[in-house]
C-alpha positions in Angstrom: 37.0 19.4 18.6 38.0 15.8 18.4 35.2 14.7 20.7 32.5 16.5 18.6 33.9 15.0 15.4 33.9 11.6 17.0 30.4 12.0 18.2 29.2 13.1 14.8 30.7 10.1 13.1 29.2 7.8 15.7 25.7 9.3 15.1 26.1 9.1 11.4 27.1 5.4 11.6 23.9 4.7 13.6 21.8 5.6 10.5 23.7 3.4 8.2 22.0 0.0 7.9 23.7 -3.2 7.1 23.7 -3.9 3.3 20.9 -6.2 2.2 21.8 -9.2 0.1 21.5 -8.8 -3.7 18.4 -10.3 -5.4 19.0 -12.7 -8.3 18.3 -11.2 -11.7 15.3 -13.4 -12.3 13.7 -12.3 -9.0 14.5 -8.7 -9.8 12.9 -9.0 -13.3 9.8 -10.6 -11.8 9.6 -8.0 -9.1 9.7 -5.2 -11.8 7.0 -6.9 -13.8 4.8 -7.4 -10.8 5.4 -3.8 -9.7 4.3 -2.5 -13.1 1.2 -4.7 -13.1 0.2 -3.7 -9.6 0.8 -0.1 -10.3 -1.8 -0.3 -13.1 -4.2 -2.2 -10.8 -3.6 0.5 -8.2 -4.6 3.3 -10.6 -7.7 1.4 -11.6 -8.6 0.8 -8.0 -8.0 4.5 -7.3 -10.5 5.4 -10.0 -13.0 2.9 -8.6 -12.6 4.5 -5.2 -13.1 8.0 -6.6 -16.3 6.7 -8.3 -17.4 5.1 -5.1 -16.9 8.3 -3.1 -19.0 10.2 -5.7 -21.8 7.7 -5.4 -21.7 7.8 -1.6 -21.8 11.6 -1.6 -24.7 11.7 -4.0 -26.6 9.1 -2.0 -25.9 11.0 1.2 -27.2 14.2 -0.3 -30.3 12.6 -1.7 -31.3 10.4 1.2 -29.6 12.4 4.0 -28.5 9.1 5.6 -25.1 7.4 6.0 -24.0 5.3 3.1 -25.3 1.7 2.7 -23.4 -0.9 4.8 -22.4 -2.9 1.6 -20.9 0.2 0.0 -18.9 0.9 3.1 -17.7 -2.7 3.3 -16.7 -2.6 -0.4 -14.9 0.7 0.2 -13.1 -0.8 3.2 -11.9 -3.9 1.3 -10.8 -1.9 -1.7 -8.9 0.5 0.5 -7.2 -2.4 2.3 -6.2 -3.9 -1.1 -4.8 -0.6 -2.2 -2.7 -0.4 1.0 -1.3 -3.9 0.3 -0.4 -2.9 -3.3 1.3 0.3 -2.1 3.3 -1.6 0.5 4.4 -4.1 -2.2 5.4 -1.6 -4.9 7.3 0.6 -2.4 9.3 -2.5 -1.2 7.9 -2.2 2.3 6.4 -5.7 2.0 7.9 -8.6 -0.1 4.7 -10.6 -0.4 2.8 -9.7 -3.6 -0.9 -8.9 -2.9 -4.0 -10.8 -4.3 -4.1 -12.9 -6.5 -0.7 -14.1 -5.2 -1.9 -14.1 -1.6 -5.3 -14.0 0.2 -7.6 -11.0 -0.5 -7.7 -8.7 2.6 -10.6 -9.6 5.0 -13.0 -7.1 6.4 -12.1 -5.7 9.8 -14.1 -6.8 12.8 -15.4 -3.3 13.6 -16.7 -2.7 10.0 
C-alpha cells in the first residue's frame, strides 16, 4: 500500500509546475486593459469573418468557381490575426498583437 501511495504522490507532483513570478500591479492593469480591448477587436473580426464567409459562399454559388485569390488572402490574414489575439488574451503568448507588434504576414503557400 505504501508503494502505491508513494507512486501516486510522485505522479501528482509531476503535474505541479513551478510557481511563476508575480506581475507588478501596473503590468497586470495594462494586461487587463489590453485583454478587454483585444476581446472587442476579436468579436469585430469574428463578425467580419462571418460576413466574408457569406460573401464567399454566395460568390461560389453564383459563379461556381473558387473564391477570388484576394478574398482568400484577406481571410487568411484575418484568421492569423484572430489566432494571435486568442493566444494573447488566453495568456498563451505575452506579446500583444498588432498594433503593438507586426501584423501577421501571408503564408508562403497562400
